[in-house]
C-alpha positions as CSV (number, residue, x, y, z in Angstrom):
1,M,32.4,5.9,13.5
2,K,30.7,5.6,10.2
3,I,27.0,6.5,9.8
4,S,25.3,5.4,6.6
5,I,21.9,6.4,5.1
6,P,20.7,4.1,2.3
7,K,17.9,4.8,-0.1
8,E,14.6,3.4,1.1
9,N,13.9,0.3,-1.1
10,R,10.4,-0.5,0.1
11,V,7.8,0.2,-2.6
12,G,6.1,3.6,-2.1
13,E,8.6,5.0,0.5
14,T,9.7,8.5,-0.5
15,R,11.4,9.6,2.7
16,V,15.0,9.5,3.7
17,A,16.4,9.2,7.2
18,A,18.7,12.2,6.9
19,S,18.7,15.9,6.1
20,P,21.6,18.2,5.2
21,E,21.3,19.9,8.6
22,V,21.6,16.7,10.5
23,V,24.5,15.4,8.3
24,K,26.4,18.6,9.0
25,K,25.8,18.2,12.8
26,F,27.0,14.6,12.8
27,T,30.1,15.4,10.8
28,A,30.9,18.2,13.2
29,M,30.7,15.6,16.0
30,G,33.4,13.6,14.3
31,F,31.3,11.0,12.5
32,E,31.9,10.0,8.9
33,V,28.6,10.1,7.0
34,T,27.8,8.3,3.8
35,V,24.5,8.7,1.9
36,E,23.5,6.5,-1.0
37,S,23.2,8.3,-4.3
38,G,19.7,9.5,-5.0
39,A,18.5,8.7,-1.5
40,G,17.2,12.2,-0.9
41,Q,15.9,12.9,-4.4
42,N,12.2,12.7,-3.5
43,S,12.7,14.9,-0.5
44,G,14.5,17.6,-2.4
45,F,17.9,16.7,-1.1
46,T,20.3,16.2,-4.0
47,D,23.6,14.4,-3.7
48,E,25.3,17.7,-4.2
49,I,23.5,19.2,-1.2
50,F,24.5,16.2,1.0
51,K,28.1,16.5,-0.2
52,E,28.1,20.2,0.7
53,A,26.9,19.2,4.2
54,G,29.9,16.9,4.6
55,A,28.6,13.5,3.4
56,K,30.2,11.0,1.1
57,I,28.1,9.7,-1.7
58,A,27.9,5.9,-2.3
59,S,26.9,4.4,-5.6
60,D,24.4,1.8,-4.4
61,T,22.8,0.2,-1.3
62,K,25.4,-2.4,-0.8
63,S,28.4,0.0,-0.8
64,T,26.4,2.3,1.5
65,L,25.7,-0.5,4.1
66,S,28.7,-2.7,3.9
67,N,31.1,-0.7,6.1
68,A,28.6,1.1,8.3
69,D,28.8,1.1,12.0
70,I,25.5,2.9,12.3
71,I,22.6,2.8,9.8
72,F,19.8,5.2,9.7
73,K,16.6,4.1,8.0
74,I,13.0,5.2,7.8
75,Q,11.6,1.7,7.6
76,R,13.2,-1.5,9.0
77,L,15.8,-3.4,7.0
78,M,14.5,-5.7,4.3
79,T,15.3,-9.4,4.7
80,S,15.8,-12.4,2.4
81,N,12.0,-12.7,2.2
82,D,11.8,-9.3,0.5
83,E,12.7,-8.2,-3.0
84,I,16.1,-6.9,-1.7
85,D,18.0,-8.5,1.1
86,E,19.5,-5.6,2.9
87,I,20.5,-7.6,6.0
88,S,23.1,-9.5,4.0
89,M,24.7,-6.2,3.0
90,C,25.4,-5.2,6.7
91,K,28.4,-6.1,8.7
92,K,28.2,-7.9,12.0
93,D,27.3,-5.8,15.1
94,A,26.2,-2.8,13.0
95,M,23.7,-0.6,14.8
96,V,20.4,0.1,13.0
97,L,18.0,2.9,13.9
98,A,14.6,2.8,12.2
99,H,10.8,2.7,12.5
100,M,10.9,-1.1,13.1
101,S,7.2,-1.9,13.5
102,A,8.7,-4.6,15.8
103,L,5.4,-5.5,17.5
104,V,4.0,-6.7,14.1
105,S,7.2,-8.0,12.5
106,K,8.8,-10.3,15.0
107,K,10.1,-12.6,12.3
108,D,12.2,-9.8,10.9
109,S,13.5,-9.0,14.3
110,E,14.6,-12.7,14.6
111,E,16.5,-12.3,11.3
112,Y,18.2,-9.2,12.7
113,A,19.3,-11.1,15.7
114,K,20.6,-14.0,13.6
115,A,22.7,-11.5,11.7
116,S,24.0,-10.1,15.0
117,L,22.7,-6.6,14.3
118,T,22.0,-4.2,17.2
119,T,18.6,-2.7,16.3
120,F,16.6,0.2,17.8
121,A,12.9,0.6,17.2
122,M,12.4,4.3,17.2
123,D,8.6,3.7,17.3
124,L,9.0,2.2,20.7
125,M,10.3,5.4,22.2
126,P,8.8,5.8,25.7
127,R,6.2,8.6,26.2
128,I,8.3,10.7,28.6
129,T,9.0,14.4,28.5
130,R,12.7,14.0,27.8
131,A,12.0,11.7,24.8
132,Q,9.6,14.0,23.0
133,S,12.2,15.3,20.6
134,M,13.2,11.7,19.7
135,D,9.7,10.4,19.1
136,V,9.3,9.5,15.4
137,L,5.7,8.5,15.9
138,S,4.8,12.0,17.1
139,S,6.8,13.8,14.4
140,Q,5.3,11.7,11.6
141,S,1.8,11.7,13.0
142,N,1.7,15.5,13.1
143,L,2.2,15.4,9.3
144,S,-0.4,12.5,8.9
145,G,-3.0,14.6,10.7
146,Y,-2.4,17.6,8.5
147,Q,-2.3,15.6,5.3
148,A,-5.5,13.6,6.3
149,V,-7.4,16.9,6.2
150,I,-5.9,17.9,2.9
151,K,-6.8,14.5,1.5
152,G,-10.3,14.8,2.8
153,A,-10.7,18.3,1.4
154,S,-9.5,17.2,-2.1
155,S,-11.9,14.3,-2.1
156,F,-14.9,16.3,-0.8
157,N,-17.4,17.8,-3.3
158,S,-17.7,21.1,-1.6
159,A,-15.8,23.8,0.2
160,F,-14.6,23.8,3.8
161,P,-15.3,27.4,5.1
162,M,-18.7,29.1,5.2
163,M,-18.9,31.5,2.3
164,M,-21.4,34.3,2.0
165,T,-21.9,35.5,-1.6
166,A,-24.4,37.5,-3.6
167,A,-25.6,34.2,-5.1
168,G,-26.2,32.6,-1.7
169,T,-24.4,31.1,1.3
170,V,-22.1,28.0,1.3
171,A,-22.4,26.1,4.5
172,P,-19.2,25.1,6.3
173,A,-18.1,21.5,6.2
174,K,-18.6,19.3,9.2
175,V,-15.5,17.4,10.1
176,F,-15.4,14.6,12.7
177,I,-12.1,13.4,14.1
178,M,-12.0,10.0,15.8
179,G,-8.9,9.5,18.0
180,V,-7.3,12.6,19.6
181,G,-3.6,11.7,19.7
182,V,-1.0,13.7,17.9
183,A,-2.5,13.1,14.4
184,G,-6.0,13.8,15.6
185,L,-5.0,17.1,17.3
186,Q,-3.2,18.3,14.2
187,A,-6.2,17.3,12.1
188,I,-8.5,19.3,14.4
189,A,-6.2,22.4,14.2
190,T,-5.9,22.1,10.4
191,A,-9.6,21.6,9.8
192,K,-10.4,24.6,12.0
193,R,-7.9,26.8,10.1
194,M,-9.7,25.8,6.9
195,G,-13.0,27.0,8.3
196,A,-14.8,23.7,9.1
197,I,-17.1,22.9,12.1
198,V,-15.1,20.3,14.0
199,T,-16.1,17.6,16.5
200,A,-13.8,15.0,17.9
201,Y,-14.0,11.8,20.0
202,D,-11.5,9.8,22.0
203,V,-12.0,7.2,24.7
204,R,-9.6,9.2,26.9
205,A,-11.5,11.9,28.9
206,A,-8.2,13.8,29.3
207,T,-8.3,14.8,25.6
208,K,-11.6,16.8,26.0
209,E,-9.7,19.9,27.1
210,Q,-7.2,19.6,24.3
211,V,-10.0,19.4,21.7
212,E,-11.8,22.4,23.1
213,S,-8.6,24.4,23.3
214,L,-8.3,24.0,19.5
215,G,-11.9,25.1,18.9
216,G,-13.4,21.7,18.5
217,K,-16.4,20.2,20.3
218,F,-15.8,16.9,22.2
219,L,-18.2,14.0,21.7
220,I,-18.9,12.2,25.0
221,V,-19.9,8.6,25.3
222,D,-19.5,7.6,29.0
223,E,-17.5,10.2,31.0
224,E,-16.9,7.9,34.0
225,A,-15.6,5.0,31.9
226,M,-13.4,7.3,29.8
227,K,-11.5,8.4,32.9
228,E,-10.0,4.9,33.1
229,A,-9.2,4.6,29.4
230,E,-5.6,5.7,29.3
231,T,-2.5,3.6,29.9
232,S,0.5,4.9,31.9
233,G,2.3,5.3,28.5
234,G,-0.4,7.6,27.3
235,Y,-2.1,5.2,24.8
236,A,-5.8,4.3,24.7
237,K,-6.8,1.1,26.5
238,E,-8.9,-1.7,25.0
239,M,-12.4,-0.9,26.2
240,T,-15.1,-3.2,27.6
241,E,-17.8,-4.7,25.3
242,E,-20.4,-2.8,27.1
243,Y,-18.6,0.5,26.4
244,K,-18.0,-0.4,22.8
245,K,-21.7,-1.0,22.3
246,K,-22.6,2.4,23.8
247,E,-19.8,4.0,21.8
248,Q,-21.2,2.6,18.5
249,E,-24.7,4.0,19.3
250,V,-23.4,7.5,20.0
251,I,-21.1,7.6,16.9
252,K,-23.8,6.1,14.7
253,K,-26.1,8.9,15.6
254,H,-23.4,11.6,15.1
255,I,-21.7,10.4,12.0
256,K,-24.7,10.5,9.6
257,D,-24.6,14.3,9.7
258,Q,-20.9,14.7,9.0
259,D,-19.2,15.6,5.7
260,I,-15.7,14.3,6.5
261,V,-14.7,11.7,9.1
262,I,-11.0,11.2,9.9
263,T,-10.1,8.1,12.0
264,T,-6.8,7.8,13.8
265,A,-7.3,5.2,16.4
266,L,-4.5,2.7,16.9
267,I,-3.5,0.2,19.7
268,P,0.2,-0.6,19.6
269,G,0.8,-4.1,18.3
270,R,-2.9,-4.8,17.8
271,P,-5.3,-4.6,14.8
272,A,-6.9,-1.2,14.6
273,P,-10.3,-1.1,16.4
274,K,-13.3,-1.0,14.1
275,L,-15.1,2.3,14.8
276,V,-16.9,3.0,11.6
277,T,-19.2,0.2,10.4
278,A,-20.6,-0.3,6.9
279,E,-24.0,0.7,8.3
280,M,-22.5,4.0,9.5
281,V,-21.0,4.7,6.1
282,N,-24.3,3.9,4.4
283,S,-26.0,6.5,6.6
284,M,-23.6,9.3,5.4
285,R,-24.6,11.7,2.7
286,T,-23.5,11.2,-0.9
287,G,-20.2,13.1,-1.4
288,S,-19.0,12.6,2.1
289,V,-15.5,11.3,2.8
290,V,-13.9,9.0,5.3
291,V,-10.1,9.3,5.7
292,D,-8.7,6.2,7.6
293,L,-5.2,6.7,9.1
294,A,-5.3,3.2,10.5
295,A,-5.4,1.5,7.1
296,E,-2.0,-0.2,7.6
297,M,-3.3,-2.0,10.7
298,G,-6.6,-3.1,9.1
299,G,-8.4,0.2,9.3
300,N,-10.9,1.8,11.7
301,C,-13.5,1.6,9.0
302,E,-15.0,-1.8,7.9
303,L,-14.9,-0.8,4.3
304,T,-11.3,0.6,4.1
305,K,-9.1,-0.8,1.3
306,R,-5.4,-0.2,1.9
307,N,-3.8,2.3,-0.4
308,E,-7.0,2.9,-2.3
309,I,-9.8,5.4,-2.5
310,F,-12.9,3.2,-2.3
311,D,-16.3,4.5,-3.4
312,A,-19.0,3.1,-1.2
313,D,-22.2,4.1,-3.0
314,G,-21.1,7.8,-3.1
315,V,-19.1,7.9,0.1
316,K,-15.3,8.0,-0.6
317,I,-13.1,6.0,1.8
318,V,-9.4,7.1,1.7
319,G,-7.1,4.4,3.0
320,F,-3.5,5.4,2.2
321,D,-1.0,4.1,4.8
322,N,2.0,6.5,4.4
323,L,0.7,10.1,4.4
324,P,3.9,11.5,5.9
325,G,5.6,10.1,2.7
326,E,3.4,12.5,0.7
327,L,5.3,15.4,2.5
328,P,8.8,13.8,2.2
329,K,10.9,16.9,2.7
330,D,9.3,17.8,6.1
331,A,8.9,14.2,7.1
332,S,12.5,13.4,6.4
333,T,13.8,16.5,8.1
334,L,11.8,15.7,11.3
335,F,12.7,12.0,11.3
336,A,16.4,12.8,10.9
337,K,16.2,15.3,13.8
338,N,14.6,12.6,16.0
339,L,17.6,10.4,15.3
340,L,20.0,13.2,16.0
341,N,18.3,13.9,19.3
342,F,18.4,10.2,20.3
343,L,22.1,9.7,19.6
344,S,23.8,13.1,20.4
345,P,23.4,12.8,24.2
346,H,25.6,9.7,24.1
347,V,28.4,11.2,22.1
348,N,31.6,11.9,24.1
349,N,32.5,15.5,23.1
350,E,36.2,14.9,23.9
351,T,36.8,11.5,22.3
352,K,34.2,12.0,19.5
353,K,33.0,8.5,20.2
354,L,29.5,7.1,20.7
355,E,29.2,5.8,24.3
356,L,25.6,4.5,24.7
357,D,24.2,4.3,28.2
358,W,22.4,1.0,28.0
359,E,20.4,1.7,31.1
360,D,19.1,5.0,29.8
361,E,15.3,4.7,29.4
362,T,15.3,5.9,25.8
363,V,17.9,3.3,24.9
364,K,16.5,0.4,27.0
365,N,13.0,0.8,25.7
366,T,13.9,1.0,22.0
367,L,16.6,-1.7,21.9
368,V,15.2,-4.8,20.1
369,T,18.1,-7.0,19.2
370,K,21.7,-7.1,20.5
371,G,24.4,-9.8,20.7
372,G,22.5,-12.3,18.5
373,S,19.3,-12.2,20.5
374,I,16.0,-10.4,20.8
375,V,16.4,-8.5,24.1
376,S,13.2,-6.5,24.1
377,E,10.8,-8.0,26.6
378,I,7.8,-6.5,24.8
379,V,8.9,-8.0,21.4
380,K,9.7,-11.3,23.0
381,G,6.1,-11.5,24.2
382,V,4.6,-11.0,20.8
383,S,3.2,-14.3,19.5
């Protein structure tokens, strides 16, 4: 079977859905791998490196996609409504693995179905132990959490650690992390390593122990209500209006003394919850920074401007939506490994063929379109 990895054509995307290591492993399994020329340039993977790993190099996107049985992408295929129509370059029944954003791009999924493409949304991977090595959200969020702290530090007008010098003492930065998922935990760990005083908040009470294990202090709003705030899939639930009001009061009091605030709160398929109001931003000291990792979904901060650093009367609000793309080598390597871990259990070692188990939980949960229809119940239910 032929696996193809095209260049990412969406503006600002620097990653590639393959690494030399993963290409080598797939070719060893019996797959023919084709990579578009220049696809890995931003990630430090040259055409020559991919060739040495066993890949063929195609001259452009069309020649990369046209004969592919399986297509690896970072972001979902572009349609006729985009600058480049990648769907038209694919053959019927080709299999596509990507971060599909299927819960917010149902129209694109309908286009994939019309083109009879079999698509897998790797961002819908179930939160089960066996699937952790396949979870693109986790692998990329780790990098987002790290990069959020780096962004915050570079925009901040002071140092992170406490410094005692002959000329006086520099106080440590106070960093507040809102949302203790994968990104939040990595942000806590990174900020602590850099010497900051770290506090964190999440509606899920179960995260308190995780925060404290990394040296952070957990901010509590309503301990009893927080015990019921987690879905069976491990995500945060939408909270009651009464809880939200109390939450705002506690955060408002805490946030005015913080130097850097990093927000990471997301609800799958929904606009990001507004956690930081304009009033809260106005209460922060001049020179403080807000880094909003939910910018793509509208932002956790009322004043966030997507893909901008907005100065709100001396408080900088950083709203870039692809922080993993700023670390393209590591991000690409991890994403490619996620795809390898997803497909390799379904490869018959004797026949060297892909034999998907359609009832496997990781396959069933991520499958969006097949046989000319949208088959994912969760995507069907999106209005």
